[in-house]
C-alpha positions as CSV (number, residue, x, y, z in Angstrom):
1,M,-26.4,-22.4,0.8
2,N,-25.6,-22.9,4.5
3,F,-22.2,-24.2,3.5
4,I,-21.4,-20.9,1.7
5,K,-22.6,-18.8,4.6
6,K,-20.5,-20.7,7.1
7,T,-17.5,-20.5,4.8
8,V,-17.8,-16.7,4.3
9,L,-18.4,-16.2,8.0
10,T,-15.3,-18.3,8.9
11,L,-13.2,-16.4,6.4
12,F,-14.4,-13.0,7.7
13,M,-13.6,-14.0,11.3
14,A,-10.2,-15.2,10.3
15,I,-9.4,-11.9,8.5
16,S,-10.7,-9.9,11.4
17,L,-8.6,-11.8,14.0
18,G,-5.5,-11.6,11.7
19,A,-5.9,-7.8,11.4
20,G,-6.3,-7.4,15.1
21,S,-3.2,-9.3,15.9
22,A,-1.2,-7.3,13.4
23,I,-2.3,-4.1,15.1
24,A,-1.4,-5.5,18.5
25,Y,2.0,-6.5,17.3
26,A,2.7,-3.0,15.9
27,E,1.6,-1.4,19.2
28,E,3.9,-3.8,21.1
29,A,6.9,-2.9,18.9
30,A,6.3,0.9,19.5
31,N,6.1,0.4,23.2
32,S,9.2,-1.8,23.2
33,S,11.2,0.9,21.4
34,A,10.1,3.5,23.9
35,A,11.1,1.3,26.8
36,S,14.5,0.6,25.1
37,I,15.1,4.4,24.8
38,S,14.3,4.9,28.4
39,E,16.5,2.1,29.5
40,T,19.3,3.3,27.3
41,I,19.1,6.9,28.7
42,A,19.1,5.6,32.2
43,H,22.2,3.5,31.6
44,V,24.0,6.4,29.9
45,E,23.1,8.7,32.8
46,K,24.3,6.2,35.4
47,G,27.5,5.8,33.3
48,L,27.9,9.6,33.3
49,V,27.6,9.8,37.1
50,E,30.3,7.0,37.4
51,V,32.6,8.8,35.0
52,N,32.3,12.0,36.9
53,K,33.2,10.1,40.1
54,S,36.1,8.6,38.2
55,D,34.8,5.0,38.7
56,F,35.6,3.8,35.2
57,S,34.9,0.1,35.8
58,A,31.3,0.8,36.9
59,A,30.9,3.3,34.1
60,H,32.1,0.7,31.6
61,L,29.4,-1.7,32.8
62,H,26.7,0.9,32.4
63,L,27.8,2.0,29.0
64,K,28.0,-1.6,27.8
65,A,24.4,-2.1,29.0
66,A,23.4,1.1,27.2
67,R,24.9,-0.1,24.0
68,S,23.1,-3.4,24.4
69,S,19.7,-1.9,25.0
70,A,20.3,0.6,22.2
71,E,20.2,-2.2,19.7
72,H,16.4,-2.5,20.2
73,I,15.7,1.2,19.4
74,T,13.8,2.0,16.2
75,G,13.3,5.4,14.7
76,N,15.5,7.9,12.9
77,E,18.5,5.7,12.0
78,A,20.9,8.7,11.6
79,I,20.2,9.9,15.1
80,I,20.5,6.4,16.6
81,K,23.8,5.9,14.8
82,Q,25.2,9.2,16.0
83,A,24.0,8.6,19.6
84,N,25.6,5.1,19.6
85,A,28.8,6.6,18.2
86,D,28.9,9.2,21.0
87,V,28.4,6.4,23.7
88,I,31.2,4.4,22.2
89,Q,33.5,7.5,22.0
90,G,32.6,8.3,25.7
91,Q,33.4,4.7,26.6
92,I,36.8,5.0,24.9
93,L,37.6,8.3,26.5
94,S,36.5,7.0,30.0
95,K,38.9,4.1,29.5
96,Q,41.7,6.6,28.8
97,G,40.7,8.5,32.0
98,D,39.6,11.7,30.3
99,V,36.6,12.7,32.5
100,K,35.7,16.0,30.8
101,K,35.7,14.7,27.2
102,A,33.9,11.5,28.2
103,A,31.2,13.5,30.0
104,A,30.8,15.8,27.0
105,E,30.3,12.8,24.7
106,L,27.9,11.1,27.0
107,N,25.9,14.3,27.4
108,K,25.6,14.6,23.6
109,A,24.4,11.0,23.5
110,I,21.8,11.6,26.1
111,A,20.5,14.6,24.2
112,L,20.3,12.6,21.0
113,Y,18.4,9.7,22.6
114,K,16.0,12.2,24.3
115,S,15.3,13.7,20.8
116,L,13.9,10.3,19.7
């Protein structure tokens, strides 16, 4: 009888700990995505400032970092895909030296990332 009680108690504790770690993991993933969004927005904004100053090499570095951090964002896939496309288009336009169009694309990307 004691063996059955100990076995049931052990199984109950194992299930409880397993459920607790799954909740902690889900919370960590949500916080990670929010941090990635903030990091991506910060890099795009810094890239926008550099584009407006016509410093395209610094802008390229910030936009590359933004694209890298955007890979860790979870949420609405259509919005993420469109925002990433706007960053890429802004990066292409900044390489071509078109400040106004690059700034417009980056502003659209910032608005989309903020909507997440």
